[in-house]
N, C-alpha and C positions, 0 to 999 in steps of 0.2 A: 344683563343679568349677572349678579356677583357669583363667583365660583362657589359651588357647594362646600359646606363646612365638613371637615373630617371628624368623625366621632373620636378616633384615636387621639387626634390633636387636642380635642377638648378634654379627654381623660388625662392627658399628660400635663394639663395646666396646674394640677395640684389641688384644685378646688373640687370637692366631691360633686359628682353629677347627680341629677335626679331626672328620671324619665318615666313615661307613662305608656302602658300597653293596652290596646283596645282590641275588641273582637269584631269581626265583620258582621253587620246586621243581617237578619234573616228576612225582614219585611220592612215596610215603610215606617211602622211604629218604632221598630228597633233602630231604624236609621235616624229618626228624629231624636231618640234618646242618646244615640252615639254622638251626634253633632252637638247636642246640648252639653254633654260631658266634655267633648273636645274644646268647645268654646270657653267653658268654665276653667278647664285646666290650662288653657292657653295663657290665662292671666298669671299663672305661676311661672311663666317663661322657662319651661323645662329645657334640659340639655338636648333631648330628642324625644320623639314618640314613635311607636310602632303599631302596626295592625297585623294580627296573626291570620293564619289560614284557619278554616274550620277543622274539626276533627277529621283525621284521615286525609288531610290535604284538600278538603272541599272548600268551596267559596273562593277559589283562586282568583277568578275574574273580578269578583267583588272586592277582594283585598287589594288587588293591583289598582283598581279604579279609585278606591278610597285613598290609597297612598298617594296617587297622582294628584288627587284633589287637595290633600293636605299640603302637598308641595306648592300648589298653585294658588290656593285660596286662604292660607293661613300664614302666620309668622313662624310656624313650627318646623323643626328639622326632622324629616321622616327617616326612619330606619326600615327599609323594605324587607319583608319576609319572603323567603324563597325556599321551597322544598323539592325533593326529588320525586315525590309521590306521583305515580301515574303519568310521568312526563318523560318524553324522549329528550335527548340532548338538543335536538333541533327546537323543540318547544321551549326548553329552558333558555336557549339563546334568544328566542323571541321575547320572553318575559323580561329578560335582562335588558334587551333593547328598548322595551317599553319604559322601563325605569330610567334608563339613560336619557331617552327623549324627553322625559318629564323633569329632568334635572336632578333625579334621585341617585346619589352616588354612594350611599351607605347601605349595605345589604347584610341581612342576617341569613346565613346559609345553613340549612337544616336538612338532614336526611328525611325527617318526617315519620309519622306513625303509619302503620298499615291501614288502608281504608276499610271502614266497616267495623273493625275490631282492633283496637290499639294493642291488644295483647297477642294478636295473631303473629305468625311468622312473617318477617319482612320479605317481600318479593319485589325486586326492582323491575321497572319497565324494561322490556327486552332491548330497547334502544336507549335506555337511560343510564343512570348512575346508581352505584350501590352504597357508597359511603359519603358522609358530609365533606370529608377532606377533598374528594373528587369534585364536589360542587364548588368548594372554595377555589380550587385551581381553575375551574371553568370561569367563574366570575372574574377572578383576577386577570385571566387571559384576554378578557373582552373589553378592558378599559381601566381607567384610573379609579376603581372602586375601593372603598375601605370595607373590609369584610369582617363581620362578627360571627360567632358560632354559639351553640347551646352548650351548657354545662350542667352536670347532675350531681349536686353535693351529696344526695342520699343514695347514690349509685344507680346508674341506668338499669332498668329491669333486665336488659340483655347482657349486662356486664357481670363478670365473675366477682369483682370486688372493687374497692376504691382505686387500687393501682391500675386496673384496666381503664378506668375513667381518666386517670391522670395520663396514661399512655395515649389514649385517644385524643385528649386535648393537645398534647405535645405534637401528635401527627397533624392535627388541624393547624397548629401554629406553624409548623414546618411547611404546610401547603400554602400559607399566606394569610391565615387569620390573624387579626390584630387586637381583638378583644373578644370576650365571651359574656353571655348573659345566662344566669342560671334559671332553672325552674324555681317555683316558689319555695322559699326557705322557711322552715319552722324550727331549725336547730342551728344556731350560729356556730357551734363547734364543728358540725359537719361541713359547713361552708369554709371555715378556716382551714380544716384539714385538706380539703381539695385545693384551695387557693395556695397554701404553702407548699403542697406537693408539686404543683405545677411551677410555682415561682422558683423552686430549687433547680429547675431545668430550663425554663423559658421565661421570657418577659411577656406575659399575656395578662393584661388587666381582666379581672373577673368580677362582673357586677352582680350582686345578689338580687334575685327576684323576690318581691314582697307583696303579699296580698292580705289586707285586713279582713278577717273572717266576720261576716255579718249573718251567716246562716250555717248552722252546724251540719245539717244534713247535706247541704250543697258541697261544703268543703270535704265532708267524709267521702262523697261520691267522687270528687275530683282527685283526692289522694289515692283512692282505690284504683282509679284509671291509671294514675302515674306509677302505681306499684310501690308507693312510699307512704305508709300510714303516719298519722300525726304522732309526734313524740308524746310519751305518756304524760309528761308535765303539762303540755299544752292542752291535751285532750281533757285532763282532769279539771283544768281551769274553766274550760268551756262547758263541760258536762255539769259542773257545779251550779251553773246558772241556766241550764237548758230548761226550756219552757217559758222563759222570760225573754222575748225577742230583743227588747231594748238592752237588757243586761248582757246577752250574748254579744250583741253588736259592740257595746262599750268595752267588754273584755277583749274582743277581737281587735279593736283599735289599740287598746293598751298593749296587747301582745306584740302587734306589728311595730308599734313605736319602740318598745323595749328591744326587740330584735335589731331594728335598724340602728338604734343608738349603740348597741354593743358592737355590731359589725363595723360601723363607721369609726368607732373609737379604736378598733383593731386594724384600721387602715384600708377598709373596703373603698374602692374608687368611687362609689356612689350607691344609689338605690334605684332599682327598676320596679315601679309600682304596677302590679297587674290589676287593672281597674274593674274588669267585668262590665265596662261601659257605664259605670256609675261613679260619680265624682266626689260625693260628699264624704264618705268614709276615708277615701284617699286623701282628700284635702285636710281632714282632721289629723291624720297621721303626719302629713307633710307640715302642717302648721305647728304641731307639737315639736317636730324635729327642728324647725326654724327657731321656735321659742327657746329651745335648749342650746342653740348654737351648733347643733350637729350638721345642719344644712344652712346655706345662705340663699335667701330669696330677695328679689328686687323690691317687692311690695307686700310683705307679710301681713300688715293690718288689713288690707283689702281682701286677702285670701281668707283670713280668719272670719271676716264678716260674711263671706260667701258660705263658708262651712256652717256657721251658726244659723244663717238665714234658711239654708236648705234643710238643716236638721229640724228646725222649728216647723217648717212646712211639711216635713215627713214625706217629701216628694221623691226622695232618693235614699239609697243606703250606701 
């Protein structure tokens, strides 16, 4: 078996990365939808893919199993999620061991949200860890892992201001983090302020997270949970076509494409697509970026055909 590829090495190549993030399925029907999306997006030959934990650290076992399956049954490079939520250090060591046994050597180390209520006060496991930098140190101590961390361009709900978030990312880098992936970005200026603030102190590539909006109510709920409302300009564009699902979807794809183009033009190391386990809207944004030269893909015509076919069938969003 060839040695696992290091995501930091890929980011250092100078070619913008593109990656996809999935959510663990809740049932058999959701699992089928997830694997359909994975197989479609596999044709894009992304730099890497990841599978999140459910809200409040739930679905850990399912996330680990899917990540292991991606490593063994696809051509994709998995980035394994790992959170401190509800886990002792012994349990965390066990999960890291599972990833290592499956040949997964890239890990995204997260503190995670409080279970049950993401806005609740964070309480660590009595035998666990309190901060993400401690998890970074643990993962790095257990083998030759490449470790990424989360970043918050619109300021983490528990932070006082942007400077707090910059300081936090610097601590994570000092603990051994080699790259970061942000929450979904809707304001490129916020991303650039965070990136430049960190770059002035540490060499830490920060990949912006991007999600094409296809449902206004859904994204409003997600941004409420994150504690970061949609920017006024973005919200105005979506509300102007609210009531017309096709128009909302088209506007969401356009907004995501424009954001990605601006961030890549300003030197972002890549784009991390948050797919919600649906491939078509993501492929449309991806195809538009390839078409404008913002990203480079191996077989863009085939990807465009997939996006058009699925849009006509209306089987996916």
